[in-house]
N, C-alpha and C positions, 0 to 999 in steps of 0.2 A: 399784283402777285402773279408770278409765273409758276405753273405746275409742271413738273417733270415726272411722268410715271416710269417705272423701271429704273429709277434713279440710282440704285445701288449696283446695277448691272454694267456691262461693258460700255455700250454706246450712251446709255443714260448718264453714267457718271462722268464721261468725257464731255457730254453736253453741259452738265452742271459746271464743270471747270471752265468751259468756253464762255458760258454766261457770266461767271464770276469775272473772268478776264475782261469782258465787255462792260463791266460795271454793275451787273445785276447781283443782288444778294437777297432780295425778297423772293425766295424760291421755296415752294413747298415740294418736298420730295416724297414720292409715293412708291412703295415696294412692299415685299413681305418681310424684309429685315430679319429673316430667320437664319441666315448663313453668315457667320463671322468672316469668312473669306471674301464675301461680297462687301461687307460693311467697311472693309479697308479702303474700298474705292471712294468712299465719301470723306475719308480723313482729310482734314485741313480745308475743306470746302465751306463756303459761307452759304447757309440756308436759313429759312425762316421757321422751319419745323418739319415734321414728318407725320405721315398718315399711312397706316397699313392699307394695302390695296383692297382688302375686304371691307374696309370702312369708308373708302373714298367716295363711293357713289352717294352714300348718306351725307358725308361731309360736304360734298359739292351742292347737294340740294339745300343745305343750310347756309353755306358760305359763298355761294356763287357770286354775290356782289363784290367780293374781294378779289376775284380772279380776272386777270387780264388776258390770259391765253393758256391753253393746255398743249403740251408737247407729249403725246402719248407714245412712248417708246417701249413700255413694258409689254412683254409677251412671253409665252412658252415657245422656245426656239429650238427644241431638240428635234432634229430631222429624223432621228431613229425611233422616236416615240410613235407607237401605232394606235394609241387610244384616241379615237376621234372625240370622245366625250370630254377629255381634258382640254383639247384645243377649242371645242365648241364653247366651253365655259370660259376659258381664260382669254382666248384670242378673238372669238366672234361675239358672243353675247355681252361680254364685258365692254367691248369696244362699241357695240350698238348702244348700250346704256349711256356711255359717255357722249357719244355723238348726239343722241336725242336730248340730253341735258344741255349740251352746248348750244344746240339749235334753239331750244326753248329760252335759254338765258342769254343768247347772243354772245357767246364766248368763242373766239377764234380757236380752231381745233386742227392740230397737225399730227398726223399719225404715221407709224411705221408699217409699210407693207413689205414685200420681199420679192426679189428676183426669182425665188422658188416658184412663184405663180406661173412662170413661163414654161415650166416643165422641160421637155427636151428641146425647146426652141423651134418647134415645127412651124410656128407662125411668126418667127423672128422675135426681136426684142424691142419693138416700138411701143411706147406708152400711149398708144391711141385708145381712147375710151371705147371706140367701136369694137376693138379686138378683145377687150377685157373679158366679156362673157364667154368667149370661145377658147380661152386658155385652159390647159389641162395639166395641173401640177402633178408631181410624181409621188407626193407623200402627204400625210394628214396635216403636217405643219403648213406646207405650201397651200393646201386646199383651204385651210382656215383663213389664210391671208387673202386668197382668191375670193372666198365667200364674202368676206367683209368688203372688199373692193366692189364686187358686184352689187351688194346691198347698198353701198353708198351711192353708186350710180343710179340705182332704182329710186332712191330717195329724191334725187335731183329731178327725175322724170315723173314723179308722182303729181297728181292734180294739185295737191297742196303740199309742195315740197318742204321737207324738214332739213334746212340747210343753215349751218352756222354763218356768221357774217364773213368769215374768211376761213378757208380750210385747205388742206393739201394732204395727199397721201404720197409716201416715198417708197418706191420699190428699191430697197437696199440691195446692192449686189454683194460681192464678197468683201466685207469690211474687215480690216485688220488694224491692230494698234494697241497701245497700252490699256491696261485695266481689264484685260481678258484672262487674267491668271486663274480665275475660278471656273472657267468654262470647260475644263477637262477635254473630253473628246471633241467637243464642239468649238474649241478654240481654233484660230487660223492656222494654216499650214506653216506660216512664218514662225509662229509660236512653237509649234511642234518641231520644226526644223532646228531652231535654236536650242531647244531642250535636248534633242537627239545628238546634236553636234557636241554639246557640253558633256553628255554622258558617254558617247562612244566615238566621237570624231568623225561620224558619218551620218548620212541621211537616207532613209528608205522611202521612196515615193511609190504610189500605186501604179502597178503595171496596167497598160491599156488592154482592154478586153474587146476592142473593136479594131477591125483591120484598117480603117481609115485614119486611125490615130496611132502614131508611134509612142512607145513608152515615154512618159514625161511631157508629151506634147498636148495632153489635155489642157485646155485653156479656160481661164475665167477672167472676168473684169474685176480686178482687185482694186479696192478704193480705200485710201487711208482714212482712219476715223477722224483725223483733224479736218479733212475736207468735208466729211459728212456733217460735222457739227458746225462748220462755217456756213454751210448751206442752210441748215436749220435756223441758225441765227439770222441769216439773210431773209428768210421767209417771215420770221417773227417780227423783224424790224421794218420790212418793206412791203409785205402783204401783196406779192404778185398774184396774178389770176389764179383762182381756185381750180385745182385739177389734181389728177394722179400723175406723178412725175417719176421717171427713172432717176436713180441716184447711184451712178457708177462713174467711170472715167471716160467711157466710150472706146476703150482700147483693151482688147483681150491680150493676156500674156500667159505663157505656159508655166506649168508647175516647175519645169526644169529651170526656166528663167528665175523663178521665185527662189528655189532652193540655192541656185548658184549665187544669186544676190545676197542671200543670207550668209553663206560661207564667206563671201567677199567682205561683208560688213563686219564679220568677226575676225577678219585678217587671215583667213585660211583658204587653202586650195580646196575646191569642191571634191567631195568623196561621196558619190551618189549611186545607189543601187535601187532595185525595184522588187516589190512584193505584190502578191495578188490583192486586188481590191476585196475587202471583206464581203462575204456572201450576202450579209443582211442589207447592204446598201448598193450592191453591184447593179441590180436592175433599175435602180432609181438614180444612178450617178450621172450628173450633168458633165458632158465632155467639152462643152463650149458655151460660154455666155459672153455677151458684149452689149452693153447698154446703148441704145439710141438716145443720145443726149440733146437732140435738137430742141425739144420742148423746153428743157431747162434753160438753154442758151437763148432761144428766140422768143418764147412766150414769157418766161419768168424774167429774162434779162440778166441772168447770172453769168458774169464774164470772167471771173477769177480763174487762173490756171489751177490744175490739179497737180498734186505730187506725182512725179513719175514713180514707177515701181521701185527702181533702185534707190531713188531719193527717199521714198517713204520707208523702205526697209532699213536704210542706214539710220534714219532718225529714230525709228522704233527700237532697233537693236542697240545702237550706241547709247541712247539717252535713257532707255527704260529696261529692255530685256536683260542686258548684261548684269544689272543689279536688282531687277524686278521692282523698279520704282513705279509708283502710281502717278498718273498725270492729274 
């Protein structure tokens, strides 16, 4: 049995779909299952059952012999949430509990970290374990992911290390794609662009508040969710060396490129203007991210090409966003 946590969410539900497409149906889905808008993400997918996240630790203690691997995608991901207690509970302590059980029961464990751990990118974007403790995230969400990465590396260095037989952490960069309809403000810029275009025929991007970036030239490493779940499946089936890996494309693209591509995918000429970045996120806003992907390519041996930004946008918009289909 494969366990997917956060299975009703954006990336988790796409992962369940990808597992189904690869022939897996003995999948236990774990989430809080309290939101009907998220439950739509699991419609039509083949699973073996569901367990509420609050009951999963106890379930795993009793049923560990049935579990072949855990893909721990579930997390609190709201970057505007300021309560560290929430992140400590859901992102840090919960993940620690799963890691320790997987170590004790020898269950492969793969978990979602985040590019939010890199902060402003002062140290670059290399997934070098030696750099991890020095990173300075910009918000409590990123700090919770950072704290768990550091804790994991401490477990490996302990005199009696607590290590699953196979594990990997993935620093997700800016993931976009189907099944993010429930994410509201935290949905991708592509999602918001398509919504704004449908409503008004135009798109408003955040104005730059830094002299070294022109309006719209803020850039991120945008990665299509179909690439993300392909890589997770690759690790599940091939078990490359255990490590923390970046998961982006290795190529930063501007928000102006992204918005323009969305207009094109909708068959429209771009109509883009700019507004001030909201004050509550302005001081913690990342102006540039770009994953160093050498470890995934060279150490893990993953050689498949990534969707280009325009290619990913077209697939997302044409196949899903136009009619809000679930993948």
